[in-house]
C-alpha positions as CSV (number, residue, x, y, z in Angstrom):
1,M,10.5,10.0,-11.6
2,N,7.8,10.6,-9.0
3,F,5.6,8.1,-7.4
4,I,2.3,8.1,-9.7
5,N,4.6,8.3,-12.8
6,A,6.5,5.1,-11.2
7,L,3.5,3.5,-10.2
8,N,1.7,3.4,-14.1
9,S,5.6,2.0,-15.0
10,A,5.2,-1.2,-13.1
11,W,1.7,-1.8,-13.7
12,H,2.8,-2.1,-17.4
13,T,6.2,-3.3,-17.1
14,R,5.3,-6.2,-15.1
15,D,2.0,-6.6,-15.7
16,S,1.3,-6.6,-12.2
17,L,-1.7,-4.8,-10.1
18,L,0.1,-7.0,-6.4
19,C,1.1,-4.9,-3.9
20,V,3.1,-7.1,-1.1
21,G,2.9,-6.0,2.1
22,L,6.0,-6.3,4.5
23,D,4.6,-7.0,7.9
24,P,7.8,-8.5,9.8
25,D,6.6,-10.3,12.9
26,P,9.8,-12.1,14.1
27,T,7.5,-14.8,15.8
28,H,6.6,-16.4,12.5
29,F,10.2,-16.2,11.4
30,P,12.0,-19.4,10.2
31,A,14.6,-21.4,12.7
32,H,18.1,-20.1,10.9
33,L,16.8,-16.2,11.0
34,Q,15.6,-16.3,15.2
35,G,17.9,-14.6,17.2
36,R,19.8,-12.2,14.4
37,R,20.4,-9.0,15.1
38,D,19.3,-8.0,11.5
39,A,16.8,-10.6,11.1
40,I,13.9,-8.4,9.8
41,F,16.3,-6.6,7.3
42,E,17.2,-10.4,6.1
43,F,13.6,-11.5,6.1
44,C,11.8,-8.4,4.3
45,R,15.0,-8.4,1.7
46,A,14.7,-12.3,1.3
47,I,11.1,-11.5,0.4
48,A,11.6,-8.4,-1.9
49,D,14.5,-10.0,-3.9
50,A,12.1,-12.9,-4.7
51,T,9.0,-10.9,-5.5
52,A,10.2,-8.1,-7.1
53,D,9.6,-8.9,-10.9
54,L,5.8,-9.9,-9.6
55,V,4.9,-6.9,-7.9
56,C,3.5,-3.4,-8.7
57,C,5.0,-2.0,-5.7
58,F,6.2,-3.0,-1.4
59,K,4.1,-2.0,1.3
60,P,6.2,-2.0,4.6
61,Q,4.2,-1.0,7.6
62,I,6.3,1.0,10.1
63,A,4.6,-0.2,13.6
64,Y,6.3,-3.9,12.5
65,F,9.8,-2.3,12.7
66,A,9.4,0.7,15.2
67,A,7.9,-2.0,17.7
68,R,11.0,-3.6,18.1
69,R,13.5,-0.6,17.6
70,A,14.4,-1.6,14.1
71,E,13.9,1.5,11.9
72,D,17.6,1.1,10.8
73,Q,16.4,-2.0,9.3
74,L,13.4,-0.2,7.4
75,E,15.7,2.5,6.3
76,A,18.2,-0.2,5.0
77,L,15.5,-2.4,3.6
78,I,14.2,0.5,1.8
79,E,17.8,1.5,0.6
80,H,17.8,-2.0,-0.9
81,I,14.7,-2.1,-2.8
82,H,15.9,1.2,-4.4
83,Q,19.3,0.1,-5.3
84,Y,18.6,-3.9,-6.9
85,H,15.1,-3.3,-7.8
86,P,14.8,0.3,-9.3
87,G,11.1,1.4,-10.3
88,I,9.2,-0.3,-8.0
89,P,7.9,2.6,-5.5
90,V,7.8,1.6,-1.7
91,I,4.9,2.9,-0.2
92,L,5.6,3.0,3.9
93,D,2.1,2.0,5.4
94,A,2.2,4.5,8.7
95,K,-1.3,5.9,8.7
96,R,-0.3,9.2,10.2
97,G,-2.6,12.0,11.1
98,D,-2.4,14.9,13.3
99,I,-1.6,18.7,13.4
100,G,0.2,20.4,10.4
101,S,3.0,21.4,12.5
102,T,3.6,17.3,13.6
103,A,2.3,16.4,10.4
104,E,5.7,18.4,8.8
105,Q,7.6,16.1,11.2
106,Y,6.0,12.7,10.0
107,A,6.2,14.1,6.2
108,I,10.4,14.4,6.9
109,E,10.4,11.1,8.6
110,A,9.0,9.4,5.5
111,F,10.4,11.1,2.8
112,E,14.1,12.2,4.1
113,R,14.7,9.6,6.6
114,F,13.2,6.4,5.0
115,K,13.3,8.0,1.3
116,A,9.6,6.4,0.8
117,D,8.0,7.2,-2.4
118,A,4.3,7.3,-0.6
119,I,2.6,7.6,2.7
120,T,-0.4,6.4,4.3
121,V,-2.3,9.1,6.1
122,N,-5.7,9.8,8.0
123,P,-7.5,12.8,6.3
124,Y,-10.1,13.3,9.3
125,L,-8.1,16.4,10.9
126,G,-8.4,17.9,7.6
127,H,-6.2,19.4,4.6
128,D,-4.0,21.2,6.6
129,S,-2.9,18.1,8.2
130,V,-2.1,16.7,5.0
131,A,-0.9,19.4,3.1
132,P,2.6,18.9,4.6
133,Y,2.9,15.5,2.7
134,L,1.4,17.0,-0.4
135,A,4.4,19.2,-0.8
136,Y,6.5,16.9,-1.9
137,R,5.4,17.2,-4.8
138,D,7.2,14.1,-6.6
139,K,5.8,11.9,-3.5
140,G,2.4,10.1,-3.3
141,T,-0.4,10.6,-0.3
142,I,-2.7,7.8,-0.1
143,L,-5.7,8.4,1.8
144,L,-7.6,6.4,4.2
145,C,-11.3,6.4,2.5
146,R,-12.9,3.1,3.1
147,T,-11.1,1.2,5.1
148,S,-11.0,-3.1,5.5
149,N,-11.8,-3.5,9.1
150,P,-15.2,-4.1,10.5
151,G,-15.0,-1.0,12.4
152,G,-14.8,1.4,9.5
153,S,-18.3,1.6,8.9
154,D,-18.8,3.1,12.4
155,L,-17.7,6.5,11.3
156,Q,-17.3,6.1,7.1
157,F,-20.7,5.2,6.8
158,L,-22.1,8.2,8.7
159,D,-24.4,11.0,6.6
160,V,-22.9,14.0,5.4
161,G,-25.2,16.2,4.0
162,G,-26.6,13.4,1.7
163,E,-23.8,11.4,1.1
164,K,-21.7,8.8,3.4
165,L,-18.6,10.0,5.1
166,Y,-16.4,7.9,2.9
167,E,-17.6,9.6,0.3
168,R,-16.8,12.9,0.5
169,V,-13.6,12.0,1.3
170,A,-13.0,10.4,-2.0
171,R,-14.4,13.4,-3.7
172,L,-12.5,16.1,-1.8
173,V,-9.0,14.1,-2.3
174,S,-10.0,13.4,-5.7
175,S,-10.6,17.1,-6.6
176,V,-9.5,20.1,-4.4
177,W,-6.9,18.1,-2.5
178,N,-5.1,16.7,-5.7
179,D,-4.0,19.7,-7.5
180,N,-0.7,17.9,-8.4
181,G,-2.3,14.7,-9.0
182,Q,-0.2,12.5,-6.4
183,C,-2.7,11.2,-4.3
184,A,-4.5,7.9,-4.3
185,L,-7.3,6.2,-1.5
186,V,-7.1,3.5,0.7
187,V,-10.4,1.2,-0.2
188,G,-10.8,-2.3,1.5
189,A,-10.9,-5.4,-0.4
190,T,-13.5,-6.6,2.1
191,F,-15.8,-4.2,0.6
192,P,-16.2,-4.1,-3.4
193,D,-19.8,-2.1,-3.6
194,E,-17.9,0.7,-2.2
195,I,-15.0,-0.1,-4.2
196,A,-16.6,0.6,-7.0
197,R,-18.3,3.6,-5.9
198,V,-15.2,5.3,-4.9
199,R,-13.9,4.4,-8.7
200,A,-17.5,6.2,-10.0
201,L,-16.1,9.3,-7.8
202,T,-12.6,9.4,-8.6
203,G,-12.4,8.5,-11.6
204,D,-8.6,7.0,-12.7
205,M,-7.1,7.5,-9.4
206,P,-5.1,5.3,-7.9
207,L,-6.8,3.1,-5.3
208,L,-4.7,0.8,-2.4
209,V,-6.8,-2.2,-1.7
210,P,-5.7,-4.2,1.2
211,G,-7.8,-7.1,2.2
212,I,-7.2,-9.8,0.1
213,G,-5.3,-13.3,1.3
214,A,-5.9,-13.2,5.5
215,Q,-8.5,-11.3,5.6
216,G,-10.7,-13.1,3.0
217,G,-11.3,-10.2,0.7
218,N,-12.3,-11.5,-2.8
219,I,-10.2,-11.0,-5.7
220,E,-12.3,-11.1,-8.6
221,A,-14.7,-8.8,-7.2
222,T,-12.2,-5.9,-6.2
223,V,-10.4,-6.5,-9.8
224,R,-13.6,-5.9,-11.4
225,A,-15.0,-3.1,-9.0
226,G,-11.9,-1.3,-8.7
227,C,-9.9,-1.6,-12.3
228,S,-9.5,1.8,-14.1
229,S,-10.3,2.4,-17.9
230,S,-6.7,1.0,-18.7
231,G,-7.2,-2.0,-16.6
232,C,-4.7,-0.9,-14.1
233,G,-5.7,2.0,-11.2
234,L,-5.1,-1.0,-8.6
235,M,-2.1,-1.6,-5.6
236,I,-4.1,-5.1,-4.3
237,N,-2.1,-5.3,-1.2
238,S,-1.2,-9.4,0.1
239,S,1.0,-9.2,3.0
240,R,0.5,-12.2,5.8
241,A,-0.3,-14.7,3.2
242,I,2.9,-14.1,0.9
243,L,5.0,-13.7,3.9
244,Y,4.2,-16.7,5.8
245,A,3.8,-19.5,2.9
246,G,6.9,-21.4,4.3
247,T,8.5,-21.3,7.5
248,G,11.6,-23.0,7.0
249,E,14.7,-21.8,4.9
250,D,12.9,-22.1,1.7
251,Y,10.5,-18.8,2.9
252,A,11.6,-16.5,0.2
253,T,10.7,-19.3,-2.4
254,R,7.2,-20.2,-1.2
255,A,6.4,-16.5,-0.7
256,R,7.4,-16.0,-4.7
257,R,4.8,-19.2,-5.5
258,V,1.8,-17.8,-3.6
259,A,2.9,-14.3,-5.1
260,E,2.7,-15.0,-8.6
261,T,-0.1,-17.2,-8.1
262,T,-2.0,-14.2,-6.4
263,R,-0.6,-12.1,-9.6
264,D,-2.1,-14.3,-11.9
265,A,-5.3,-14.5,-9.8
266,I,-5.5,-10.7,-10.4
267,N,-4.8,-10.6,-14.0
268,Q,-7.5,-13.1,-14.7
269,H,-9.7,-10.6,-14.2
270,R,-8.5,-7.8,-15.5
271,P,-10.2,-6.1,-18.6
272,I,-8.4,-6.4,-21.7
273,R,-5.3,-4.7,-21.3
């Protein structure tokens, strides 16, 4: 099953638009995991097992693993999710952006080494830097469009021939670059007006939406601005608010409670589905 089909299935079978971001910071781990060589894997595994029935996808951020030489634990985590929670797509949040020959190696890393179902990519080197990811036609390529950080406006709001740069990216990705129907876009929950604009430009293309929870994005505004015509279309990411909901041995149980509350809050504002 390709990424888009798996995502569509997860939206409907789990009745969820929630994406749990797996950004493991060992300084926030509970005491019983401190000092364990597999602490990063174990922390994320427990979160994934506790929340799998509540999400449409998981999104591990590669920097949190690579900074601690834990890429092997990332491989093991993605393998675990695929084995024990089949059908839930895993997005490798890497925001890669380099020339085509290097991008080919990054694509191999994401899809052959880590076996991710999709990857986040920076589009600002142009189509030839994205083409190596698109060559994996069953995988998802999720392009940065209107990011959740305040500084994104420095470039993404520049006028390019009568439209904003992020609008140009949305149009290109949803048309010229998406000939295999495998693309999605990143649009931050901190900018609901821009979510609505991207939705208007791209039809029912999936949108990965970071920025709720710790970053302060509003759930209701996000859902109303971004849901597709079928009441789906969104992967609304929450990371820290879920991962660090608890600090004791029951951290996964507490994470589940916050994930369930977040999923229900999202569903409360979805159109009838």
